[in-house]
Backbone bond lengths (Angstrom), bond angles and torsions (degrees), N, CA, C in turn:
res aa  C-N    CA-C-N  psi(-1)  N-CA   C-N-CA  omega(-1)  CA-C   N-CA-C  phi
1 M - - - 1.455 - - 1.528 109.09 -
2 T 1.329 116.46 130.29 1.449 121.96 -178.50 1.519 110.21 -80.69
3 K 1.308 115.48 133.09 1.464 120.31 177.90 1.531 108.24 -93.00
4 H 1.324 116.19 125.91 1.457 121.41 179.38 1.527 110.14 -84.27
5 P 1.321 116.85 150.63 1.471 119.88 175.44 1.526 110.38 -60.98
6 K 1.310 115.15 162.83 1.463 120.60 179.97 1.527 110.51 -62.56
7 E 1.304 114.24 134.73 1.461 122.31 178.97 1.535 109.95 -70.85
8 S 1.333 116.33 142.52 1.462 121.11 175.49 1.530 109.33 -142.44
9 L 1.309 115.83 165.64 1.456 121.22 178.04 1.521 108.74 -73.04
10 L 1.336 117.01 117.96 1.464 122.28 -178.71 1.527 111.81 -92.03
11 E 1.310 116.30 -33.10 1.470 120.40 -177.30 1.516 109.17 -153.64
12 K 1.318 115.39 136.49 1.465 121.18 172.94 1.514 106.03 -146.27
13 E 1.323 115.45 108.30 1.458 120.68 -178.91 1.515 109.50 -131.84
14 R 1.314 113.89 148.17 1.465 121.57 179.30 1.519 106.82 -139.74
15 F 1.321 115.94 121.39 1.462 121.21 -179.24 1.517 109.67 -116.24
16 E 1.330 116.26 122.44 1.457 120.81 173.67 1.524 106.77 -87.98
17 L 1.320 115.97 118.98 1.458 121.46 -174.54 1.526 111.50 -91.35
18 K 1.307 115.15 136.99 1.460 120.10 175.03 1.528 108.64 -71.34
19 P 1.327 117.51 154.97 1.473 120.13 -179.21 1.535 113.53 -53.02
20 K 1.331 118.38 -37.81 1.467 119.09 -179.44 1.529 112.63 -72.11
21 S 1.341 116.89 -9.87 1.466 121.57 174.91 1.529 110.96 -103.95
22 G 1.315 117.34 11.73 1.458 121.81 178.37 1.508 114.42 110.00
23 G 1.333 117.25 -17.64 1.459 120.99 -178.57 1.514 111.55 69.90
24 G 1.303 116.99 170.32 1.452 122.45 177.73 1.521 113.23 87.03
25 L 1.327 115.72 -156.64 1.463 122.92 -176.65 1.518 110.67 -129.54
26 L 1.316 115.99 143.61 1.461 122.43 167.09 1.516 106.51 -110.78
27 I 1.321 117.04 129.22 1.458 121.75 -178.27 1.528 109.40 -125.45
28 Y 1.324 114.57 129.75 1.472 121.78 178.15 1.523 107.79 -125.22
29 E 1.331 117.58 121.93 1.461 122.74 175.11 1.528 107.26 -132.46
30 V 1.338 116.27 124.25 1.462 120.97 -175.85 1.524 108.93 -135.75
31 W 1.339 116.25 129.92 1.460 122.24 177.27 1.524 109.13 -118.67
32 G 1.313 115.81 153.22 1.452 120.08 177.57 1.513 110.88 169.82
33 Y 1.327 115.35 -150.18 1.462 120.78 -179.85 1.521 109.02 -151.89
34 K 1.312 115.46 165.01 1.467 121.60 178.67 1.525 109.03 -95.04
35 D 1.318 116.27 134.86 1.463 122.53 175.99 1.528 107.14 -130.84
36 R 1.328 115.14 105.45 1.477 121.01 -177.65 1.529 110.67 54.40
37 S 1.296 115.49 50.18 1.466 125.88 178.67 1.536 114.17 67.11
38 K 1.322 118.32 6.18 1.458 121.77 175.29 1.529 108.43 -104.02
39 A 1.312 116.39 136.09 1.464 120.70 177.42 1.521 109.86 -78.37
40 V 1.322 115.97 130.52 1.458 122.66 175.13 1.526 106.43 -110.80
41 V 1.323 116.47 114.20 1.463 121.80 -176.80 1.526 109.59 -84.37
42 T 1.332 115.77 127.06 1.462 121.29 178.00 1.528 112.22 -107.73
43 R 1.326 116.46 -31.63 1.468 121.52 178.53 1.522 108.82 -141.50
44 Y 1.317 116.17 150.32 1.461 120.27 177.60 1.522 110.17 -153.38
45 N 1.338 114.16 154.87 1.462 122.40 175.81 1.522 106.51 -146.36
46 L 1.309 116.57 114.50 1.462 123.13 178.46 1.515 106.80 -118.44
47 A 1.318 117.59 129.85 1.461 118.68 -176.48 1.520 112.24 -146.16
48 Y 1.330 114.67 142.11 1.460 122.86 169.05 1.517 105.64 -112.70
49 I 1.333 116.24 116.10 1.458 123.43 -177.67 1.525 108.52 -110.07
50 N 1.330 116.83 124.88 1.453 120.73 177.29 1.529 108.28 -158.72
51 A 1.318 115.92 95.68 1.467 121.28 -177.46 1.525 112.64 -65.00
52 A 1.337 118.35 -18.14 1.463 120.98 176.68 1.531 110.83 -71.19
53 I 1.320 117.43 -23.68 1.461 122.18 178.41 1.526 110.60 -94.18
54 Y 1.344 116.24 -43.39 1.468 121.34 -178.72 1.519 108.64 -146.58
55 S 1.327 117.06 121.86 1.463 120.27 -175.51 1.527 113.42 -92.04
56 G 1.325 118.57 -15.65 1.457 120.93 178.21 1.521 111.52 -75.36
57 D 1.315 117.32 173.82 1.472 123.41 175.70 1.534 111.50 49.76
58 N 1.326 116.00 41.03 1.471 122.67 -179.26 1.529 112.67 56.61
59 G 1.331 116.58 31.04 1.459 121.48 177.39 1.522 114.52 83.25
60 R 1.337 117.60 5.43 1.468 119.67 -179.34 1.519 109.42 -73.93
61 V 1.315 115.30 107.87 1.452 122.17 177.94 1.525 109.26 -77.75
62 L 1.322 115.73 -45.79 1.466 122.42 -175.92 1.516 109.30 -142.57
63 G 1.308 116.49 140.52 1.459 119.50 176.23 1.515 111.60 -159.67
64 F 1.311 115.20 151.29 1.464 122.25 172.75 1.517 106.87 -131.43
65 D 1.337 116.89 135.74 1.461 119.99 175.13 1.516 108.98 -158.86
66 N 1.325 114.54 172.90 1.458 119.46 177.81 1.527 110.93 -124.95
67 A 1.308 116.19 31.37 1.462 121.18 174.78 1.535 109.02 -69.71
68 H 1.296 117.24 162.15 1.462 123.76 176.49 1.529 112.57 65.88
69 G 1.341 117.14 19.76 1.457 120.87 172.85 1.514 117.12 83.10
70 Y 1.336 118.07 9.57 1.465 119.03 176.36 1.527 110.27 -152.59
71 N 1.319 116.03 157.05 1.464 122.57 178.74 1.519 108.17 -83.22
72 H 1.325 115.82 129.54 1.452 118.85 -178.61 1.524 112.20 -149.24
73 R 1.330 113.21 165.12 1.461 123.32 -177.41 1.516 108.18 -120.33
74 H 1.327 115.33 135.73 1.463 122.44 173.40 1.525 107.01 -106.57
75 F 1.324 116.91 132.95 1.452 120.18 173.80 1.517 108.27 -143.95
76 M 1.317 115.33 108.98 1.461 123.18 178.12 1.527 111.99 46.30
77 G 1.323 115.98 51.75 1.451 121.53 174.30 1.516 115.74 90.80
78 K 1.311 117.91 -12.89 1.463 120.54 178.86 1.523 109.09 -99.23
79 V 1.330 116.14 141.42 1.463 122.28 -179.38 1.519 108.31 -121.09
80 E 1.338 115.70 132.63 1.459 120.18 177.56 1.520 109.76 -139.07
81 A 1.324 116.15 142.83 1.462 121.02 176.04 1.526 108.66 -67.02
82 V 1.322 116.07 144.91 1.465 121.19 177.11 1.525 109.12 -128.87
83 D 1.329 115.07 149.63 1.461 120.06 174.47 1.521 108.42 -69.82
84 F 1.306 116.01 142.38 1.455 121.07 -178.47 1.523 109.97 -112.89
85 E 1.334 115.41 117.52 1.462 121.70 175.38 1.525 109.50 -95.80
86 S 1.347 114.98 -51.36 1.461 121.90 178.77 1.519 108.19 -166.10
87 Y 1.335 115.75 162.87 1.459 119.04 175.97 1.525 109.60 -62.03
88 E 1.331 116.96 -41.47 1.471 120.92 -178.28 1.529 111.19 -60.19
89 A 1.333 117.17 -41.50 1.466 120.72 178.39 1.530 110.51 -66.80
90 T 1.331 116.94 -38.45 1.467 120.96 178.13 1.521 110.32 -65.69
91 L 1.325 117.37 -42.31 1.455 121.87 177.72 1.527 110.55 -60.95
92 E 1.322 116.88 -44.24 1.467 120.82 178.66 1.533 110.95 -61.91
93 R 1.333 116.72 -43.22 1.469 120.17 178.23 1.523 110.64 -62.53
94 F 1.332 117.45 -44.06 1.458 121.59 178.57 1.526 110.52 -57.71
95 Q 1.328 116.97 -47.29 1.460 120.44 -178.25 1.521 111.81 -65.59
96 M 1.323 117.55 -38.52 1.471 119.93 177.97 1.528 110.97 -66.43
97 E 1.339 116.68 -43.36 1.467 119.70 -179.41 1.523 111.61 -67.94
98 W 1.337 116.61 -39.14 1.457 119.72 177.36 1.534 109.79 -61.48
99 S 1.316 117.55 -44.93 1.470 121.38 178.74 1.526 111.10 -60.04
100 A 1.328 116.93 -41.33 1.467 120.77 179.56 1.531 110.89 -64.98
101 I 1.318 117.36 -39.80 1.472 120.96 177.95 1.522 109.94 -61.98
102 V 1.316 117.07 -44.23 1.467 121.30 179.05 1.532 109.89 -60.29
103 Q 1.317 117.30 -43.61 1.466 120.48 179.06 1.521 111.55 -65.68
104 Q 1.333 117.37 -42.01 1.471 121.39 -178.41 1.516 112.95 -68.04
105 T 1.327 117.21 -29.87 1.466 120.01 -178.59 1.515 111.66 -86.97
106 G 1.321 117.56 -0.20 1.453 121.69 175.43 1.505 115.58 89.92
107 A 1.314 118.62 0.11 1.463 119.93 177.44 1.518 109.34 -74.23
108 K 1.309 116.34 146.01 1.455 121.01 178.69 1.529 109.35 -92.25
109 K 1.312 115.71 134.04 1.461 119.76 176.06 1.510 109.25 -84.84
110 L 1.337 115.70 152.13 1.467 120.52 175.73 1.500 110.75 -68.53
């Protein structure tokens, strides 16, 4: 059995969005390790927080993470398992869904 290097925080970003960009917060937290200069993601938490759109679940409108031993999606209080292809594919899906929510709620994107 191969032993992986110790996991560390690879990325932690928090963006406060202006109202014309949808308002709320975008949060990215990614943990993992480097393998031959490539990042290997072991854990992730992606969230769009906006209590003006959804007040439940601490304002989390949309989120993807792999806590509790499985990959799942949060959407306005509902949680569903999702197939996992890669972190990059999950990140792309999160960004597309967040953009669609902003458009549907009438906020203008920059």
